[in-house]
py3Dmol code that shows the C-alpha trace and the ligand (Angstrom):
import py3Dmol

protein = """\
ATOM      1  CA  MET A   1     110.007  44.417  14.412  1.00  0.00           C
ATOM      2  CA  THR A   2     113.626  45.474  13.786  1.00  0.00           C
ATOM      3  CA  PRO A   3     114.388  49.086  15.228  1.00  0.00           C
ATOM      4  CA  ILE A   4     113.537  51.893  12.906  1.00  0.00           C
ATOM      5  CA  GLU A   5     116.687  53.673  11.782  1.00  0.00           C
ATOM      6  CA  LEU A   6     115.314  57.054  12.899  1.00  0.00           C
ATOM      7  CA  SER A   7     118.614  58.756  12.165  1.00  0.00           C
ATOM      8  CA  ASN A   8     117.821  58.069   8.390  1.00  0.00           C
ATOM      9  CA  PRO A   9     117.042  61.392   6.839  1.00  0.00           C
ATOM     10  CA  VAL A  10     114.060  60.205   5.000  1.00  0.00           C
ATOM     11  CA  TYR A  11     112.067  60.316   8.308  1.00  0.00           C
ATOM     12  CA  SER A  12     113.087  64.038   9.030  1.00  0.00           C
ATOM     13  CA  ASP A  13     114.209  65.744   5.946  1.00  0.00           C
ATOM     14  CA  GLU A  14     111.443  66.630   3.391  1.00  0.00           C
ATOM     15  CA  ASP A  15     113.930  66.630   0.418  1.00  0.00           C
ATOM     16  CA  ALA A  16     115.524  63.279   1.241  1.00  0.00           C
ATOM     17  CA  ALA A  17     111.905  61.745   1.818  1.00  0.00           C
ATOM     18  CA  ARG A  18     110.773  62.993  -1.612  1.00  0.00           C
ATOM     19  CA  THR A  19     113.777  61.771  -3.440  1.00  0.00           C
ATOM     20  CA  HIS A  20     113.302  58.329  -1.668  1.00  0.00           C
ATOM     21  CA  ILE A  21     109.649  58.211  -2.820  1.00  0.00           C
ATOM     22  CA  GLU A  22     110.652  59.276  -6.329  1.00  0.00           C
ATOM     23  CA  SER A  23     113.251  56.563  -6.490  1.00  0.00           C
ATOM     24  CA  ILE A  24     110.704  53.821  -5.477  1.00  0.00           C
ATOM     25  CA  ARG A  25     107.874  55.216  -7.618  1.00  0.00           C
ATOM     26  CA  TRP A  26     110.116  56.061 -10.700  1.00  0.00           C
ATOM     27  CA  PRO A  27     113.138  53.714 -10.618  1.00  0.00           C
ATOM     28  CA  ASN A  28     113.899  54.865 -14.220  1.00  0.00           C
ATOM     29  CA  GLY A  29     113.265  58.541 -13.833  1.00  0.00           C
ATOM     30  CA  PRO A  30     109.994  60.556 -13.552  1.00  0.00           C
ATOM     31  CA  VAL A  31     106.833  59.454 -15.500  1.00  0.00           C
ATOM     32  CA  CYS A  32     104.162  61.904 -16.230  1.00  0.00           C
ATOM     33  CA  PRO A  33     101.045  60.952 -14.321  1.00  0.00           C
ATOM     34  CA  HIS A  34      98.872  62.842 -16.824  1.00  0.00           C
ATOM     35  CA  CYS A  35      99.995  61.284 -20.022  1.00  0.00           C
ATOM     36  CA  GLY A  36     102.694  58.619 -19.199  1.00  0.00           C
ATOM     37  CA  VAL A  37     105.607  60.294 -20.988  1.00  0.00           C
ATOM     38  CA  ILE A  38     109.089  59.616 -19.637  1.00  0.00           C
ATOM     39  CA  ASN A  39     112.786  60.708 -20.112  1.00  0.00           C
ATOM     40  CA  ASP A  40     113.469  63.686 -22.455  1.00  0.00           C
ATOM     41  CA  GLY A  41     109.848  64.807 -22.295  1.00  0.00           C
ATOM     42  CA  ILE A  42     110.219  65.761 -18.649  1.00  0.00           C
ATOM     43  CA  ARG A  43     112.426  68.506 -17.022  1.00  0.00           C
ATOM     44  CA  PRO A  44     112.535  69.512 -13.506  1.00  0.00           C
ATOM     45  CA  LEU A  45     110.893  72.909 -12.688  1.00  0.00           C
ATOM     46  CA  GLY A  46     113.265  75.151 -10.958  1.00  0.00           C
ATOM     47  CA  GLY A  47     112.209  78.611  -9.617  1.00  0.00           C
ATOM     48  CA  LYS A  48     111.442  79.618  -6.028  1.00  0.00           C
ATOM     49  CA  SER A  49     107.707  80.080  -6.682  1.00  0.00           C
ATOM     50  CA  MET A  50     107.080  76.377  -7.331  1.00  0.00           C
ATOM     51  CA  GLY A  51     109.135  74.728  -4.367  1.00  0.00           C
ATOM     52  CA  PRO A  52     111.172  71.635  -5.021  1.00  0.00           C
ATOM     53  CA  GLY A  53     109.784  68.481  -6.461  1.00  0.00           C
ATOM     54  CA  TRP A  54     107.912  69.876  -9.441  1.00  0.00           C
ATOM     55  CA  TYR A  55     108.325  68.500 -12.959  1.00  0.00           C
ATOM     56  CA  TYR A  56     107.062  69.752 -16.350  1.00  0.00           C
ATOM     57  CA  CYS A  57     105.898  67.494 -19.054  1.00  0.00           C
ATOM     58  CA  SER A  58     106.530  68.955 -22.587  1.00  0.00           C
ATOM     59  CA  SER A  59     104.151  66.426 -24.123  1.00  0.00           C
ATOM     60  CA  CYS A  60     101.029  67.461 -22.353  1.00  0.00           C
ATOM     61  CA  LYS A  61     102.389  70.645 -21.044  1.00  0.00           C
ATOM     62  CA  ASP A  62     101.265  70.011 -17.589  1.00  0.00           C
ATOM     63  CA  LYS A  63     103.172  69.957 -14.256  1.00  0.00           C
ATOM     64  CA  PHE A  64     103.138  67.340 -11.577  1.00  0.00           C
ATOM     65  CA  THR A  65     104.882  66.159  -8.387  1.00  0.00           C
ATOM     66  CA  VAL A  66     105.421  62.471  -7.072  1.00  0.00           C
ATOM     67  CA  ARG A  67     102.347  62.918  -4.890  1.00  0.00           C
ATOM     68  CA  MET A  68     100.080  63.098  -7.890  1.00  0.00           C
ATOM     69  CA  GLY A  69      97.914  59.968  -8.607  1.00  0.00           C
ATOM     70  CA  THR A  70      98.899  58.255  -5.283  1.00  0.00           C
ATOM     71  CA  VAL A  71      97.453  58.030  -1.794  1.00  0.00           C
ATOM     72  CA  TYR A  72      99.348  61.282  -0.720  1.00  0.00           C
ATOM     73  CA  GLU A  73      97.567  63.291  -3.302  1.00  0.00           C
ATOM     74  CA  ARG A  74      95.753  66.156  -1.635  1.00  0.00           C
ATOM     75  CA  SER A  75      97.418  65.534   1.643  1.00  0.00           C
ATOM     76  CA  HIS A  76      99.253  68.355   3.290  1.00  0.00           C
ATOM     77  CA  LEU A  77     101.327  66.075   5.536  1.00  0.00           C
ATOM     78  CA  PRO A  78     105.074  66.238   4.836  1.00  0.00           C
ATOM     79  CA  LEU A  79     106.291  63.195   2.924  1.00  0.00           C
ATOM     80  CA  HIS A  80     108.824  62.343   5.718  1.00  0.00           C
ATOM     81  CA  LYS A  81     105.895  61.701   8.061  1.00  0.00           C
ATOM     82  CA  TRP A  82     104.115  59.695   5.504  1.00  0.00           C
ATOM     83  CA  LEU A  83     107.319  57.458   5.341  1.00  0.00           C
ATOM     84  CA  LEU A  84     107.469  56.952   8.963  1.00  0.00           C
ATOM     85  CA  ALA A  85     103.797  56.008   8.921  1.00  0.00           C
ATOM     86  CA  PHE A  86     104.369  53.521   6.199  1.00  0.00           C
ATOM     87  CA  ARG A  87     107.392  52.047   8.100  1.00  0.00           C
ATOM     88  CA  LEU A  88     105.518  51.675  11.253  1.00  0.00           C
ATOM     89  CA  MET A  89     102.403  50.089   9.745  1.00  0.00           C
ATOM     90  CA  ALA A  90     104.432  47.772   7.567  1.00  0.00           C
ATOM     91  CA  SER A  91     106.439  46.388  10.366  1.00  0.00           C
ATOM     92  CA  SER A  92     104.121  46.141  13.385  1.00  0.00           C
ATOM     93  CA  LYS A  93     102.871  42.658  13.303  1.00  0.00           C
ATOM     94  CA  LYS A  94      99.460  43.404  15.005  1.00  0.00           C
ATOM     95  CA  GLY A  95      98.999  46.870  13.344  1.00  0.00           C
ATOM     96  CA  PHE A  96      99.521  50.430  14.574  1.00  0.00           C
ATOM     97  CA  SER A  97      96.479  52.317  15.937  1.00  0.00           C
ATOM     98  CA  ALA A  98      95.686  55.812  14.810  1.00  0.00           C
ATOM     99  CA  HIS A  99      96.241  56.978  18.597  1.00  0.00           C
ATOM    100  CA  GLN A 100      99.679  55.709  18.437  1.00  0.00           C
ATOM    101  CA  LEU A 101     100.340  57.220  14.995  1.00  0.00           C
ATOM    102  CA  SER A 102      98.946  60.590  16.061  1.00  0.00           C
ATOM    103  CA  ARG A 103     101.286  60.761  19.058  1.00  0.00           C
ATOM    104  CA  THR A 104     104.329  59.561  16.950  1.00  0.00           C
ATOM    105  CA  LEU A 105     103.809  61.806  13.934  1.00  0.00           C
ATOM    106  CA  ASN A 106     102.597  64.568  16.080  1.00  0.00           C
ATOM    107  CA  VAL A 107      99.373  65.140  14.010  1.00  0.00           C
ATOM    108  CA  THR A 108      95.772  65.169  14.998  1.00  0.00           C
ATOM    109  CA  TYR A 109      93.851  61.863  15.592  1.00  0.00           C
ATOM    110  CA  LYS A 110      91.872  62.710  12.469  1.00  0.00           C
ATOM    111  CA  THR A 111      94.838  63.105  10.181  1.00  0.00           C
ATOM    112  CA  ALA A 112      96.495  59.889  11.688  1.00  0.00           C
ATOM    113  CA  TRP A 113      93.220  57.985  11.090  1.00  0.00           C
ATOM    114  CA  PHE A 114      93.048  59.187   7.432  1.00  0.00           C
ATOM    115  CA  VAL A 115      96.721  58.498   6.716  1.00  0.00           C
ATOM    116  CA  ALA A 116      96.452  54.911   8.230  1.00  0.00           C
ATOM    117  CA  HIS A 117      93.511  54.215   6.007  1.00  0.00           C
ATOM    118  CA  ARG A 118      95.273  55.370   2.965  1.00  0.00           C
ATOM    119  CA  ILE A 119      98.246  53.280   3.765  1.00  0.00           C
ATOM    120  CA  ARG A 120      95.874  50.218   4.117  1.00  0.00           C
ATOM    121  CA  GLU A 121      94.736  51.042   0.545  1.00  0.00           C
ATOM    122  CA  ALA A 122      98.358  51.229  -0.618  1.00  0.00           C
ATOM    123  CA  MET A 123      98.746  47.783   0.888  1.00  0.00           C
ATOM    124  CA  ALA A 124      95.699  46.351  -0.867  1.00  0.00           C
ATOM    125  CA  ASP A 125      96.302  43.823  -3.595  1.00  0.00           C
ATOM    126  CA  HIS A 126      93.142  44.296  -5.635  1.00  0.00           C
ATOM    127  CA  ASP A 127      94.091  41.868  -8.491  1.00  0.00           C
ATOM    128  CA  PRO A 128      96.452  39.342  -7.050  1.00  0.00           C
ATOM    129  CA  GLU A 129      98.248  36.687  -8.900  1.00  0.00           C
ATOM    130  CA  PRO A 130      96.295  33.551  -8.671  1.00  0.00           C
ATOM    131  CA  PHE A 131      96.985  31.262  -5.639  1.00  0.00           C
ATOM    132  CA  GLY A 132      97.945  27.614  -5.705  1.00  0.00           C
ATOM    133  CA  GLY A 133      98.772  25.508  -8.651  1.00  0.00           C
ATOM    134  CA  LYS A 134      99.906  21.890  -9.340  1.00  0.00           C
ATOM    135  CA  ASP A 135     101.158  20.277  -5.962  1.00  0.00           C
ATOM    136  CA  LYS A 136     100.286  23.413  -4.007  1.00  0.00           C
ATOM    137  CA  VAL A 137      97.854  23.473  -1.198  1.00  0.00           C
ATOM    138  CA  VAL A 138      95.365  26.383  -0.637  1.00  0.00           C
ATOM    139  CA  GLU A 139      93.669  26.571   2.795  1.00  0.00           C
ATOM    140  CA  VAL A 140      90.287  28.269   3.092  1.00  0.00           C
ATOM    141  CA  ASP A 141      88.344  29.111   6.160  1.00  0.00           C
ATOM    142  CA  GLU A 142      85.919  31.523   7.654  1.00  0.00           C
ATOM    143  CA  THR A 143      85.809  33.457  10.789  1.00  0.00           C
ATOM    144  CA  PHE A 144      83.536  35.904  12.662  1.00  0.00           C
ATOM    145  CA  GLN A 145      84.363  39.341  13.870  1.00  0.00           C
ATOM    146  CA  GLY A 146      82.638  41.996  16.025  1.00  0.00           C
ATOM    147  CA  PRO A 147      80.594  42.047  19.152  1.00  0.00           C
ATOM    148  CA  ALA A 148      77.356  39.989  19.558  1.00  0.00           C
ATOM    149  CA  ASP A 149      74.456  42.305  19.326  1.00  0.00           C
ATOM    150  CA  ASP A 150      72.638  42.076  22.657  1.00  0.00           C
ATOM    151  CA  ILE A 151      68.889  41.470  22.494  1.00  0.00           C
ATOM    152  CA  PHE A 152      66.150  42.314  25.051  1.00  0.00           C
ATOM    153  CA  VAL A 153      64.285  39.273  26.247  1.00  0.00           C
ATOM    154  CA  ASN A 154      61.051  39.908  28.335  1.00  0.00           C
ATOM    155  CA  GLY A 155      61.511  38.553  31.949  1.00  0.00           C
ATOM    156  CA  LYS A 156      65.263  38.125  31.334  1.00  0.00           C
ATOM    157  CA  GLY A 157      66.707  41.404  30.494  1.00  0.00           C
ATOM    158  CA  TRP A 158      69.528  42.054  28.089  1.00  0.00           C
ATOM    159  CA  GLN A 159      70.910  38.801  26.744  1.00  0.00           C
ATOM    160  CA  LYS A 160      73.918  37.997  24.586  1.00  0.00           C
ATOM    161  CA  LYS A 161      72.524  36.905  21.267  1.00  0.00           C
ATOM    162  CA  ARG A 162      73.750  33.414  20.460  1.00  0.00           C
ATOM    163  CA  GLY A 163      75.199  32.307  17.166  1.00  0.00           C
ATOM    164  CA  THR A 164      77.012  34.184  14.447  1.00  0.00           C
ATOM    165  CA  ALA A 165      74.220  35.522  12.362  1.00  0.00           C
ATOM    166  CA  SER A 166      74.786  39.195  13.309  1.00  0.00           C
ATOM    167  CA  LYS A 167      78.455  38.999  13.286  1.00  0.00           C
ATOM    168  CA  ARG A 168      80.647  40.172  10.342  1.00  0.00           C
ATOM    169  CA  LYS A 169      81.887  37.380   8.222  1.00  0.00           C
ATOM    170  CA  ILE A 170      85.305  36.946   6.699  1.00  0.00           C
ATOM    171  CA  VAL A 171      86.523  34.311   4.385  1.00  0.00           C
ATOM    172  CA  SER A 172      90.397  34.028   4.130  1.00  0.00           C
ATOM    173  CA  LEU A 173      92.505  31.913   1.728  1.00  0.00           C
ATOM    174  CA  VAL A 174      96.034  31.100   2.559  1.00  0.00           C
ATOM    175  CA  GLU A 175      98.415  29.408  -0.030  1.00  0.00           C
ATOM    176  CA  ARG A 176     100.596  27.126   2.172  1.00  0.00           C
ATOM    177  CA  GLY A 177     104.094  28.682   2.310  1.00  0.00           C
ATOM    178  CA  GLY A 178     102.659  31.666   0.389  1.00  0.00           C
ATOM    179  CA  ARG A 179     100.166  34.405   0.502  1.00  0.00           C
ATOM    180  CA  ALA A 180      96.851  35.381   2.066  1.00  0.00           C
ATOM    181  CA  LYS A 181      93.718  36.927   0.845  1.00  0.00           C
ATOM    182  CA  SER A 182      90.760  37.926   2.979  1.00  0.00           C
ATOM    183  CA  VAL A 183      87.257  39.139   1.928  1.00  0.00           C
ATOM    184  CA  LYS A 184      84.473  40.381   4.003  1.00  0.00           C
ATOM    185  CA  VAL A 185      81.299  38.592   2.980  1.00  0.00           C
ATOM    186  CA  GLU A 186      77.698  39.122   3.538  1.00  0.00           C
ATOM    187  CA  ASP A 187      76.862  35.384   3.922  1.00  0.00           C
ATOM    188  CA  LEU A 188      78.538  31.894   3.746  1.00  0.00           C
ATOM    189  CA  THR A 189      76.557  30.513   0.852  1.00  0.00           C
ATOM    190  CA  VAL A 190      78.055  28.424  -1.848  1.00  0.00           C
ATOM    191  CA  LYS A 191      77.308  31.220  -4.325  1.00  0.00           C
ATOM    192  CA  THR A 192      79.249  33.744  -2.268  1.00  0.00           C
ATOM    193  CA  LEU A 193      82.207  31.446  -1.581  1.00  0.00           C
ATOM    194  CA  LYS A 194      82.447  30.680  -5.320  1.00  0.00           C
ATOM    195  CA  LYS A 195      82.751  34.394  -6.023  1.00  0.00           C
ATOM    196  CA  VAL A 196      85.704  34.593  -3.543  1.00  0.00           C
ATOM    197  CA  ILE A 197      87.443  31.393  -4.221  1.00  0.00           C
ATOM    198  CA  PHE A 198      87.265  30.735  -8.004  1.00  0.00           C
ATOM    199  CA  PRO A 199      88.812  34.011  -9.152  1.00  0.00           C
ATOM    200  CA  THR A 200      91.734  33.618  -6.916  1.00  0.00           C
ATOM    201  CA  VAL A 201      92.623  29.953  -6.698  1.00  0.00           C
ATOM    202  CA  VAL A 202      93.845  27.888  -9.595  1.00  0.00           C
ATOM    203  CA  LEU A 203      91.718  24.949 -10.052  1.00  0.00           C
ATOM    204  CA  ASP A 204      94.840  22.579 -10.231  1.00  0.00           C
ATOM    205  CA  SER A 205      95.441  23.168  -6.499  1.00  0.00           C
ATOM    206  CA  THR A 206      94.565  21.059  -3.600  1.00  0.00           C
ATOM    207  CA  LEU A 207      91.888  22.618  -1.440  1.00  0.00           C
ATOM    208  CA  ASN A 208      92.031  22.175   2.308  1.00  0.00           C
ATOM    209  CA  THR A 209      89.054  23.021   4.367  1.00  0.00           C
ATOM    210  CA  ASP A 210      87.017  22.016   7.275  1.00  0.00           C
ATOM    211  CA  GLU A 211      84.123  19.803   6.958  1.00  0.00           C
ATOM    212  CA  ALA A 212      81.519  22.438   6.417  1.00  0.00           C
ATOM    213  CA  GLN A 213      78.881  21.517   3.816  1.00  0.00           C
ATOM    214  CA  HIS A 214      79.471  24.687   1.790  1.00  0.00           C
ATOM    215  CA  TYR A 215      82.980  23.655   0.801  1.00  0.00           C
ATOM    216  CA  LYS A 216      82.027  20.127  -0.581  1.00  0.00           C
ATOM    217  CA  GLU A 217      80.378  21.411  -3.822  1.00  0.00           C
ATOM    218  CA  ILE A 218      83.202  23.975  -4.348  1.00  0.00           C
ATOM    219  CA  GLY A 219      85.916  21.325  -3.620  1.00  0.00           C
ATOM    220  CA  ARG A 220      84.726  19.140  -6.481  1.00  0.00           C
ATOM    221  CA  GLU A 221      85.909  21.689  -9.004  1.00  0.00           C
ATOM    222  CA  PHE A 222      89.543  21.319  -7.733  1.00  0.00           C
ATOM    223  CA  THR A 223      92.177  18.647  -8.528  1.00  0.00           C
ATOM    224  CA  LYS A 224      91.848  17.581  -4.912  1.00  0.00           C
ATOM    225  CA  HIS A 225      89.845  18.621  -1.936  1.00  0.00           C
ATOM    226  CA  GLU A 226      90.753  17.367   1.623  1.00  0.00           C
ATOM    227  CA  SER A 227      88.932  18.309   4.775  1.00  0.00           C
ATOM    228  CA  VAL A 228      89.476  17.964   8.478  1.00  0.00           C
ATOM    229  CA  ASN A 229      86.548  17.223  10.789  1.00  0.00           C
ATOM    230  CA  HIS A 230      86.744  19.829  13.454  1.00  0.00           C
ATOM    231  CA  SER A 231      83.429  18.856  14.993  1.00  0.00           C
ATOM    232  CA  GLN A 232      84.992  15.450  15.604  1.00  0.00           C
ATOM    233  CA  GLY A 233      88.064  17.026  17.169  1.00  0.00           C
ATOM    234  CA  GLU A 234      90.204  16.305  14.248  1.00  0.00           C
ATOM    235  CA  TYR A 235      92.676  19.194  13.363  1.00  0.00           C
ATOM    236  CA  ALA A 236      95.241  17.543  11.045  1.00  0.00           C
ATOM    237  CA  ARG A 237      95.463  14.275   9.304  1.00  0.00           C
ATOM    238  CA  GLY A 238      98.920  13.970   7.702  1.00  0.00           C
ATOM    239  CA  GLU A 239      99.379  17.002   5.615  1.00  0.00           C
ATOM    240  CA  THR A 240      95.675  17.851   5.647  1.00  0.00           C
ATOM    241  CA  CYS A 241      94.857  20.763   7.921  1.00  0.00           C
ATOM    242  CA  THR A 242      93.783  24.294   7.999  1.00  0.00           C
ATOM    243  CA  ASN A 243      96.306  25.374  10.599  1.00  0.00           C
ATOM    244  CA  HIS A 244      97.937  28.099   8.450  1.00  0.00           C
ATOM    245  CA  VAL A 245      94.721  29.887   7.757  1.00  0.00           C
ATOM    246  CA  GLU A 246      93.811  29.617  11.553  1.00  0.00           C
ATOM    247  CA  GLY A 247      97.270  31.040  12.383  1.00  0.00           C
ATOM    248  CA  PHE A 248      96.461  34.019  10.132  1.00  0.00           C
ATOM    249  CA  PHE A 249      93.057  34.493  11.812  1.00  0.00           C
ATOM    250  CA  SER A 250      94.814  34.500  15.162  1.00  0.00           C
ATOM    251  CA  ILE A 251      97.202  37.338  14.227  1.00  0.00           C
ATOM    252  CA  PHE A 252      94.179  39.182  12.859  1.00  0.00           C
ATOM    253  CA  LYS A 253      92.071  38.751  15.919  1.00  0.00           C
ATOM    254  CA  ARG A 254      94.885  39.722  18.251  1.00  0.00           C
ATOM    255  CA  GLY A 255      95.419  42.882  16.225  1.00  0.00           C
ATOM    256  CA  MET A 256      91.771  43.692  16.154  1.00  0.00           C
ATOM    257  CA  VAL A 257      91.351  43.268  19.836  1.00  0.00           C
ATOM    258  CA  GLY A 258      94.585  44.541  21.030  1.00  0.00           C
ATOM    259  CA  VAL A 259      95.218  47.443  18.642  1.00  0.00           C
ATOM    260  CA  TYR A 260      92.279  48.364  16.517  1.00  0.00           C
ATOM    261  CA  GLN A 261      89.415  48.069  19.106  1.00  0.00           C
ATOM    262  CA  HIS A 262      86.770  49.842  17.017  1.00  0.00           C
ATOM    263  CA  CYS A 263      86.302  49.170  13.446  1.00  0.00           C
ATOM    264  CA  GLY A 264      83.385  50.324  11.492  1.00  0.00           C
ATOM    265  CA  GLU A 265      82.020  47.689   9.286  1.00  0.00           C
ATOM    266  CA  GLN A 266      82.551  49.739   6.140  1.00  0.00           C
ATOM    267  CA  HIS A 267      86.282  49.864   6.971  1.00  0.00           C
ATOM    268  CA  LEU A 268      86.852  46.137   7.818  1.00  0.00           C
ATOM    269  CA  GLN A 269      87.962  45.184   4.412  1.00  0.00           C
ATOM    270  CA  ARG A 270      90.698  47.752   4.555  1.00  0.00           C
ATOM    271  CA  TYR A 271      91.943  46.303   7.762  1.00  0.00           C
ATOM    272  CA  LEU A 272      91.881  42.873   6.074  1.00  0.00           C
ATOM    273  CA  HIS A 273      94.153  44.313   3.264  1.00  0.00           C
ATOM    274  CA  GLU A 274      96.597  45.391   6.016  1.00  0.00           C
ATOM    275  CA  PHE A 275      96.675  41.878   7.604  1.00  0.00           C
ATOM    276  CA  ASP A 276      96.990  40.145   4.157  1.00  0.00           C
ATOM    277  CA  PHE A 277      99.689  42.346   3.132  1.00  0.00           C
ATOM    278  CA  ARG A 278     101.852  41.710   6.086  1.00  0.00           C
ATOM    279  CA  TYR A 279     101.355  38.085   5.901  1.00  0.00           C
ATOM    280  CA  SER A 280     101.823  37.961   2.163  1.00  0.00           C
ATOM    281  CA  ASN A 281     105.100  39.844   2.612  1.00  0.00           C
ATOM    282  CA  ARG A 282     106.555  38.136   5.792  1.00  0.00           C
ATOM    283  CA  ILE A 283     110.034  37.361   6.879  1.00  0.00           C
ATOM    284  CA  LYS A 284     109.670  33.697   6.062  1.00  0.00           C
ATOM    285  CA  LEU A 285     109.044  34.520   2.487  1.00  0.00           C
ATOM    286  CA  GLY A 286     112.254  36.539   2.508  1.00  0.00           C
ATOM    287  CA  CYS A 287     110.806  39.982   3.040  1.00  0.00           C
ATOM    288  CA  ASP A 288     112.167  42.083   5.892  1.00  0.00           C
ATOM    289  CA  ASP A 289     110.766  45.077   7.532  1.00  0.00           C
ATOM    290  CA  SER A 290     112.533  47.472   5.176  1.00  0.00           C
ATOM    291  CA  GLU A 291     111.461  45.612   1.999  1.00  0.00           C
ATOM    292  CA  ARG A 292     107.944  45.308   3.242  1.00  0.00           C
ATOM    293  CA  THR A 293     107.793  49.074   3.629  1.00  0.00           C
ATOM    294  CA  THR A 294     109.082  49.663   0.156  1.00  0.00           C
ATOM    295  CA  ARG A 295     106.533  47.321  -1.276  1.00  0.00           C
ATOM    296  CA  ALA A 296     103.859  49.252   0.501  1.00  0.00           C
ATOM    297  CA  ILE A 297     105.054  52.595  -0.843  1.00  0.00           C
ATOM    298  CA  LYS A 298     105.068  51.061  -4.358  1.00  0.00           C
ATOM    299  CA  GLY A 299     101.445  50.266  -3.834  1.00  0.00           C
ATOM    300  CA  ALA A 300     100.626  53.869  -3.057  1.00  0.00           C
ATOM    301  CA  ASP A 301     100.676  54.510  -6.816  1.00  0.00           C
ATOM    302  CA  GLY A 302      97.403  54.770  -8.643  1.00  0.00           C
ATOM    303  CA  LYS A 303      95.302  54.527  -5.411  1.00  0.00           C
ATOM    304  CA  ARG A 304      93.850  57.888  -4.444  1.00  0.00           C
ATOM    305  CA  LEU A 305      91.682  57.726  -1.606  1.00  0.00           C
ATOM    306  CA  THR A 306      89.381  60.638  -0.761  1.00  0.00           C
ATOM    307  CA  TYR A 307      87.672  61.716   2.398  1.00  0.00           C
ATOM    308  CA  ARG A 308      84.346  61.016   0.872  1.00  0.00           C
ATOM    309  CA  ARG A 309      85.184  57.294  -0.050  1.00  0.00           C
ATOM    310  CA  LEU A 310      86.475  56.867   3.506  1.00  0.00           C
ATOM    311  CA  ASN A 311      83.195  58.382   5.031  1.00  0.00           C
ATOM    312  CA  ILE A 312      85.121  59.918   7.765  1.00  0.00           C
ATOM    313  CA  GLY A 313      82.035  61.175   9.394  1.00  0.00           C
ATOM    314  CA  GLU A 314      81.378  57.622  10.516  1.00  0.00           C
ATOM    315  CA  ALA A 315      84.883  56.988  11.660  1.00  0.00           C
ATOM    316  CA  ALA A 316      85.093  54.676  14.675  1.00  0.00           C
TER     317      ALA A 316
END
"""
ligand_1 = """\
1
ZN
Zn 102.412 64.483 -19.713
"""
view = py3Dmol.view(width=600, height=400)
view.addModel(protein, "pdb")
view.setStyle({"model": 0}, {"cartoon": {"style": "trace"}})
view.addModel(ligand_1, "xyz")
view.setStyle({"model": 1}, {"stick": {}})
view.zoomTo()
view.show()
């Protein structure tokens, strides 16, 4: 990642941080989060009692700040610390752990953990533009994550359980030269895979997968389906390959092993949002660290995330 310009006042000065977030969230001036009114309907609230950053909406006669209706709502953390957290998570290729974040922001581990998960939520693209299209290739593959559950076998003691049945399953879609989308799934049946692939990939696309049986039926729905035969040692045949989605998995796995060592199953999807986000907004697509950070901050809008939804009691 490029060095963070720590001298930038948005990382130390609260007014500068708030103004920066306002300019990203409201490029054309404040918008009332209660009723959507803009321009003349809104005036800044002065006065020492309120503190800076408050606005009054004359239409719904309510007041608001830029935090309202975003992932920062109800957080007591200063916005300049939020901005630094966004910058660190958006620009660290393998992620930024809650321990590192806690030290860097000088906050408790619990606060850092919560901030990190809210930023992952801001990074989530819940309704992405469809992938693929005419002459475009979308690679689909699955991977497994998490430790094997050991099982006790009489006479042998604890044994590593073989196979992947107990592991967490992830399906990823990567548009070649484009974005990634990853979904944690319960199983790898055709029915489940259809639910992941069909809403995301345009049927006009060329689908590239491995030889797994479950992709055959799905592949028939697409303009073209090409597969490589991994079990026969074939990894690429001309343009046909799944190397891009496998490259994505390798970044994800290095991050999960090196940075995020423990990840509760209920939080896995949010980590996937984070890795999808950085991949989909990467340098090769013309998005540098600074622009990626801005895009994540834009995503903070409309995504409140509460402690209850995070189930913090079960935090790893
Ligand atoms: Zn209003």
